[in-house]
N, C-alpha and C positions, 0 to 999 in steps of 0.2 A: 625471050624464048618460052615456048611452051613447056607446062609442066611434063608431058609425054616424053619432050624431048630433053628435059632435064634428065628425066628416068631413064632413058635409053644411055645418056652420058655415062650417069653413073655407074650403070651395068657393064658399059663397054670398059669403064677404068676399074672396075672388079676383074675382068677378063685380064685386062692387061697386069694387074697386079698378081693375079693368081700366077699367070704365065712368068714374069719375071720372077717371081717367089721360087716356082720351079727351077728357073734359070739359076738361080743364086746359091739353091740349096738342091743340088741335084741328088736323086738317090745315091746315098753312099754305097760303095762295093762292099759285098759281103766279107766279112772277116770271121772264118770258123772260131768259134769259142769267144767270140768279143761282141759280134752283132749278135741282138737279141733275135730269137726266134720266136713269136708269139703264137698260142694255138688258137688263136681266134682276133678278129679286129676288122673295123669298119675298111672299106676301099672307097675314098672320097675324091671327087675330080673337080674341074673347072665349072661344069655344069652344076654341082652341087653347091658349089659356094656363090655362084651367081643368084640360085634357086633362093637360097636362105635370105640373099640380101635384098632381092626383090620384094619377097613377103615382109621382109622388116622395113624397107621403104613404104609399103602400102600400110603399115602399123597394125597388121592383121596379128594381133596378139591373143584371139582366142580362135577357138573353132569357127571355119567359114568358108569361105570358097574354095581353098585349097583340100581344106578335110573333105567336102563333099565331091569334089572332083577326084581325090585319091580313091574315096570308098567306091566309087562309080568305077574307075578303072581297075581296082584291085578285084573287086567283084567279078568283073567280065574277065579278067584275067585267067581266074579260077573256074568261070563257067558258073557263078553261083549267082543269086538273085539279089541278095543283100549285103553290106558289109558295114561293121560299124565300128570306128575307131575308138582305142582306148588310150590311155596315158601309159599304159606296160601290157606286156604279155599275161603278167601274173595276174592283173585286172580282169584281162579277156576270160582266163578260166575261171576267175571269180563270178563274172557276169554270165557265163554260160551256165555252171551250176546253178547259180541262184535264180536263172531263168526256169529251171525244170521245177522251181518250187512254187512259180506262180501260182495264186489262185485261180488266174484266168483259164490254166488248163485244165480246171474242174478234176474230173476224176482220175486223170493222167499224173496230174501233179506229184512230185515227191513230198513226202512229209517226212518229220523227225524219226528217226529209227529205221528209215529205209535204206536198202545198202546200194553202193556202187562199186563195181568191180573195177580195179585197176592193179597195177604193177607194183610190187615192192622197190624194185631196182629203177628209180627214176627222180625226176627233180620234184622239192616238195610243193611247187606251186601247181602242180596237177592234183595234188592229193588234199592241200590243206583248204581249199572251198567245199569239198565234201564235209571235212570235220566242223567246217564254219557254219555250215546250214544245217547242223545237227544229223546230218547223215551217216552212216557207217562204211567206211571203205573195206572192202573184201579185197585182201592182198595174193596175188598169184606170181609164179616163178616166170622165169625168162629163160629162153634159151641163150647159151656161149656162142659165140660166132656172130649170130645177126642181133642178140640182147633184146630180142622182142618176145613177147609171149605168144602163144598160140591159141587156136580156136579151141583146140580140147581142152586147154586149162581153163579159159574161160567157162566153156560149155559147163565142165565140172564143177564150177564156182556159184552156178546160179542157184538160189533158193528162194522160199516162198517169198522173201521181203527185197529180193533184187530187183531193181527198177531201171538201172541204168549202166552203161561202161563208159570208163573215162580213161584212155589210154594213150600215150604219147609214141609217136614214131622215134624211135631211139637214133639218135645222132644222124638224122636225116634218113637211116633207115627204114623203110616202112614195115610196118607191122601187118599181119593178114588180114587187110581192111576190107576186101570182098566179102571173106568168109564172117569175119566179125558183123557187118552190116546184115549179112544174111542172119546171122544169130540173134542180131538184136531184134530184127524184125519177127523173126519166128517166135520170138518169147515176150514181144511187144515191149522192148526196152529201148531206152533212148541211148543213142551212141554219141558221145562227145569224143572228137577227134583233135587231140592236141597236135597240131601241125608247126609248132614253132621252131623246130628244129629241122624240118624238111621241105619248106616251101620250093617247089619247081620237082620234088620226088615224083616218081609214078610207081601205081599198082597196079597190076592186069591194063595197063596201058592209060588208066586214067590218074590223073594229078591227085596226090594225097590232099585232103582238105575237102574231097568232093564226097566223100562216104557217109560221114557221119549228118546226124540232125543238125549238129551246132559244129562249127570249126573255131578253132582260137589260132592265132600268130603273134608272134613277139618280133620288135623291130629295134632290139636292143643291139648296140654296136657289134656285139657276136654273131648276129644270126644273117641271114641271106642278104638281105637289104636293111638298111636302117634308118630310123629317124631319129638316133640319139636314144631317146627312150620311146615307147609308143606300144602299141597291141592292135588287135583288130578280131572282132568277132563276126565270122560270116556264116551265112544258112540261106537257104532256098525257101524255108517256112517261114511265110509272111507273119503269121501268127507269133511266133518265136521270134523274130526280128523286132516284131512292135514291143514284145516284153523286154528284149535285151536294150532297146533305146529309151526304153522308160526308165528300168533300172541303172542305167547308165547316167540319165539325165535327171538326178534328183529324186526318181520316183514318180515325175510326173505325167498326168494322164495324157497332158496336151502334145501334139507332135510338131508344132510350129517350132522353128529355128530360133534360138537366140535372136533378138531384134526383129522378129517376125509378131504381128500383135494379131491377126484375126484371118489365119490363111482357110479354116474351113467356113467362114462367114458365120459361125455358131459360138462365138467366144462367150457370149452372156446367156446361151440358150441351155445349159446343160443343168442337169440335176442329179447328184451323186452322193451316194452315203447319205448321210443324214445333213447335208449341208444346204443352205436355201438355193431355192430355184434361181436361175441366174448367177451363180456363183462364177468368178472370172476362171475360165477354164485353164488358164496357163499357170493358176495356182490351186489345182484339185490333183490330189497325190493318189495314184493306185496302186502302187508299190511303196515299200520300206527300200527306198533306192539308196544311191551314191552318186557322186560327182566324179567321174572317171574318164571325162572327154580328155581329148590331145587337142593340141593348138595348132594352128595354120602354120606356124613356122616349121614345126615337126612334118606337117602334113606336106609342104612345099619339097622338104630335102625327101622326102618319101617319094613324091612324083618322079622326079630325075633318079631315086634311085631304082625305081622300079623298071624305068627303060633299061637298066642294065642287068636285070633279073637273070636272063637267059645265058649272057654271058659269065656272069657269077657263077651260075650253076655249071658251066660246061669247065671253069675253071677248077671248080670243086671235085669234078669228076676226075678230070684229069691229073690234079694232084693227088687224089686217093689211089689212082692207077699206078702212079708213080712209087709212092711208097709201097703199096701193094706187091709190084714187081721187086724192089729194092729188097724187101724182106723174105720174100718166098723163099721157103727152104731153111730158114733160122731156126734150130731147136730151141725148146724150152717155151716158145710163144704160141698161144693161139692168137690166129691172126683174123682179122673180121670177112666174113662174107654177106654179100647181098641176100638178102631174102629174097626165095625163088619168086620168079615172074615181077622183078620188081627192078627199076632203074633209080637208085637212090641220088640224090643231089646232096652230097656228105657233109655232115656238119664236122665230123672229127675222124680220125684215125683210131680206133680202139685196139689195145691189146691186151690180154691176159696173160700173165707169167704162168705158165702150167704146173698144176701140182706134180709135187716131186722135182721140180727144176732146182738146182745147186744154188739158186740165187733168189732173192725175193723181191717184191714190186718196189720196195722202198729203196733197196738196192740200185735196182736200176733207173728208177725215179730221180734219186741222188746225182747219179752219175749223169745223166741227160740235163739234169737243171744246173749242174757243175759247168757244162757246156754251154750255157744261156739257152737251152733248147725248152721251152715253155711245156709244162704239162699239167693235164687235168684229171681228176679222177672222174669215173661214170657218175658223176653227180651224188647223189645221197648213198649210193651203194645201197643195202637192206634198210629201207626208212624206219622199219619197225624197230630198229637197234638204237636209234638216235633219241636223247633224251626229250627231246620234244613231245614225242609221241607215245613214250612209255607212260600207260595208265591211261590213256585215250581208248573210247570204243574201237575194235576194228575185228574182223576176222580174217583167218589165215586159209586159205584153201590149199591143201596138199602140201607140200613143203618149201621151203625157200633155200633149198641147196645152192641154187646156181647164184641167187642174190647175195647170199653169204661170200661165195667163193668171188663174187665180183666185189665186194666190199673188201677183201684182202689181197688180192691180187691184180685188180684192172685198172687201166688208165688208159687217156688217149692223148694223143698229139694233133698238131694242126694241119688242115688242109686249105684253109680260107684263102681267098683269090690274092690276097698280098705276099703270099710265098711265093719265092723263085724255085726254079729247078735245083739251083745250087745249094739251096737252104734244105730242100726236102733229101736232095744227095747225101747232105751232111747230116741229118736225122738218121737216115737209114744206114748209113757207115757207121755213127756212133752206137747205135743199136747193136749192129754185127759185130762192131768191135768189143762192145761189152760182153756179149755173148761168149764169144770167142774166147777172151779171156778168162772171163767167172764161169763159164758154162760147158767147159770143155768134155765133161765126163757124159755127154749125150743126153739124152732125154725125147721127149715128144716133139714128133717133127712140126715146125712152122705152118701155120695153116691148118692144121688138123681141126676137124669141127667135133667139138665136144657136145656130146647130146646128154640132155637132162633126163635126171632118174626120178620119175613123178612117185610121190608115196601117196595110197589112198587115204581118204577121210580129210576131214577138216579141224582146223585149231579154233576155238572160238576165244577169241581173249579182250581183256580189258587193259591189260598189260604186254610185257615184251614176251613174246612167243615165237621163235624162229628155230628152224632147223639148222644144224650146225654142218659145216663145209666138210 
């Protein structure tokens, strides 16, 4: 029997195995208060299992054919020219910021002490690369309801040393991407678009991830599609793409894939730095880089997941709407709102306990967790209040009133495609029951939009400075 026939037989057996397993272990009936309702998770099917086994059969243990195929397909999906897979979304953010410090950018390169505007209420790995590259984060506040910052706040934060903006779309809800892109162009700033939570979201009719000079994505199981671990940096700027590739691949100058020897036909014709003429180009390094590549096993899973991205996005939108309708009118809660002119592919359903409510976030979260309903906080809340950042250089523009309120009062529950209507209705009913029992004294109407109060002036700090809520 030919090897290809053996391979086909094995993959056919894998499909049978998956189908038999599904028959033996069908999805158990939902039992309220017993069945755990996760806030996020991967949704994997027969095609995903077969794709992983197929890659394993071919022993593609490093980046190779599947990785290149995924990079090409994902770039096309977003309408961008280049995509480079990484081992995580956090690594993607690191590469995006590090690329802006490359000497190859000459006068445009970011240098130690230059400033990058970002939000205080976000995930640490959007901000950490700024500090790790000797740059200074400038923190701005966000609006409640959308949990994104505004172009006005970013414009007010621009100073003489500001060189870039790095912002994430909050829980899949787009920030005002058109306005921030225009602001960046006007002030000759780079824009890094952290799209890790928002693949498939749209703003002004355009996919998020298409507005920035560089875009980052995560493929951790919580995200819109998964590779288990993994991430990606995308751009249509070929110079930046080449820098990202070099930094990801040890900092080497050569662009040959591993296993290729002389794609440019000039492998021994280069003279760079103070190296001798003809030094092997595969071992010439033009950046102080990393090894942040993904593997073909990850990429193989990514390819089958990518085919389901639109369906996953539709499920997230549908689940979010069901929760929003189920909680409309509940007092004492600020419910989420889509940014104007946006169509979010939601990552989660975020709730803020209104100031003056007769209960706190901790009480509501404890109640939900006791019912096996998983909750998460809005990531770090106000990052400047965490021990890791106290004493590190940063600047605060305006105040962080809403970021502090988020730290004290905000959490989110899941909308990922693995949740059923029955689960979502139980989440909404549980929240309603809690508020009716603990919050009968009335208060803010659910869904009311809280407007941030901006204070003039900046705070420049090397330690903790944040406005109190």
